[in-house]
N, C-alpha and C positions, 0 to 999 in steps of 0.2 A: 156658092156660099163660101166665103173665105175663112170664117172662124165662128166659134160659139163664144158669146161674151156674157158675163154677169158683171154688172157695175153697181156697187154699193147695195147688194141684194140682201134683204132680211126676210125671215119667215118665222111665223109663230103659230102654234096650234091654239093658243089662248093668250090672254094678257099676262098670265103667270108662267107661260112656258114658251119662251122664245128659243128657236132651234138654231137659226143662223142670224148673224148680225153683221151688216155692212161688209159683205164679202164681194171682192172684185177678182175676177179670174177670166182668162182667155185661153181657149183651146184652138190651136192652129194646125193645119195639115203638116204631117211629119212629126208632131209631138207624140211622145210616149210618156204619159204622166201616171204615176201611181198616187192614189188618194188614200191616205192613211189617217188613223185616229181611233180613239176608243169607241165602244158601243154607245150610241146615243149622241154622237158628236155632230150628226147632221149629214153624214156622207151620202146616204140614199136621197135625202131631200135635195142636196146640191146637184146630184145627177139628174133628178127629175126636173129641177129648175133649168139646167143646161139644155135638157131635151126640149123644154118648152120655149127656150130663148129664141129659137129660129123663127117662131111665129108663122109657121107654115100650116094653114088650116086644112088643106087637102091631105088626107091620110096617106095616100099612095106617094104623093110628091115628097111628103115629109120623110117617109120610110126610105126613099132613094137617097136622102141626104144623111139621115141619122138612124143608126141602129142602137136601140136601148135594150140591153139585157138586164131584166129585173132580177132581184135577188132570189125570188122563189117563183116556181111555175109548176102547175100540175098538168100532166098530159091527159087532157079530157077525152081525146079521140084516139082510137086504136090505129094510129098511123104507123107505117114503117119508118125506119130511120131515114131512108131515102126520101120518102114523101115529106117528112118533117123538114129536112134540109131544103128540099125543093120549094117548100112553102115560103122560104125567104125571098123567092123570086116573084111572089104574088103582086108586089107593087109595080111590076112591069107588065102585068097582064092587061088585056082590054076589058071591055064591058062584060064579056062572057066568062072571064077568068081563066082562059085557056093558056097553058104554058107552051112556049115555043121550043123548037129543037135546041136553040141556044141556051134556054133555061135549063134543059136537061143536061147539056154538056157542062154547064157551070156547076150544077149540083154534083155531078159525077167527079169533077175536078176537085171540088172542096172536100168531098167525102174522102178522096184519096189523100189529099193534103193532111187531113186530120186523122188518117189511119183508121177509118171507120168502115173499110170495105167488107170486113167479115160480119159486120152488124147491119149492113145495108138493107137487107130484106127482113130483118127482125122487127117485131112490134116494139114501140117505145115502152110498152108495158112489160116487156120481157128483158129489159136491160137494167143495169145497176144505176144508182143515183149519180155516180161519177161519170159513167158512160153517157147518161142523159145530159149531163152538164156539157160534155164535149159536143154532143149533137146540137145543143142549143147554140153553142159558139159557132159551130160550122154553119148553122142556119144564118147567123148574123153576118158571116163572111159572104155567104151566097147572096145576101141582100145587096151587096155591092156599095154600101154606104161609105161616104168619105169620113164620117165621124162615128166612132164606136164608143159607146158609154156602157161600161160593164160593171155591174154591181156584184162584187164577190164571186167572180166566176170560178175561183179555185176551191170553193166549198165542195165537199164530197170527194175531192181528189187527193191521192197520196202525194208524198213529196216528189217522187219521180215523175208522176203525171203532171204535177203542178209546174215543175221546171220545164218539162217538154212543151207544155201549153204556152208558158210565158215566152219560151224561145220562138215558138211558132208565131205568136202574136207580134213579137218584136220584129221578126223577119218580114212578115206580111205588111206591117206598118211601114217599114222602110221601103220595101219593093213597090208598094202601091201608093205611097205618100199619104197614108191614112193618118188620122188623128185618133189616138186612143187615150181614154181616161178610164183607168181600172181601179176599182176599190179593192183594197187588199189589207189583210190584218198582219201578214208576215212581213215585218220590217226588213229583215235580212233579204228576203226575196225582192222586195221593192228596191232596196239599195243595189241589188245586182242588175236589175233590168231597166229601171226608170232612167230617162233622160232628165226628167224633172219630178219633183215631189210636191204634193199639196198636203200639208199636215194640219188637220183640224182638231181643236179641242172643244170640249163642251162649252156652250154659251152660258155664262153666269153673270147675273146682274148687268145685262145689256153688253157685256164684254165678251168678244169672241177671240179665242186663241187661234191664230191662223198663220202658218208659215209656208212660204212657197218659193221654189227656186231649185238649184242644183242639189243633188244627193248630198254632197259634202257640206253645203251651207245649211241645209234643213235638218238633216238627221244627226243632230248634235246631242250630247248628253243633256245640255241645258234645255233645248227645245222639247225633247222627248220627255224629260222629267216634268216639265210644266204641263204638257198636253195630257199625259197619262196620270198625273198627280201622284207620282211615286218616283223613287230614285232610280234612274236608268243610267248605266255606264256604257259607253261605246268604245270600240277599239277599231283600228284599221286592219282589214284583212291583209295578211302579209304578201299575198300574190296579186289580188285584185285591186288593192289600194282603195277600198271603199269602206265606209263605216259599217260596223256590225254591232249587234247588242248581245 
């Protein structure tokens, strides 16, 4: 699968509530795209639509191609951190659901990459919300999918952990030629890490505000003010030479 594509995509909950209107977007291997916009702009809906765009009916085969980290998740089972990360390999198991030695090795490697060794044998019910968020991301990487769709993965993380996680995502995206689309509210963080930005505004009267392209082209005062419906001023970081608000 070479890319995930939406072409002239629209979605509405009812006739009076259209969420997305005429959106076209393509996610390709090697892309690191930040999805930004106000609450209610349709970011989660767009991620769901992209996840469905592959049209792969077999659940395991789909999981090998696309990893979709939803915004919220409750840990229903008293699994350890290691077993939770290992579960990302379930799509590679046979009819009996048995993991191989290779699956265990991959889980161990991902846990090390995410700095979760000290939590490995702890129950997911005994760790913090921020730690659980890192575990969920580690599980997505263990899954080995070429496309990572991440809905607000930085929620519950402090700014140091957020920066560390974005660095790791960017590094692994480059190393493994993965495509990443990450929904994020922190515009300055998006400007620092994104290769491209998709900026969505709320759909009003069948009109969708949507800007996509490079950080410099998209994150302008004009675009941000229009999308967030308030006056936004940007300046260029003196060292990084990227727009900041």
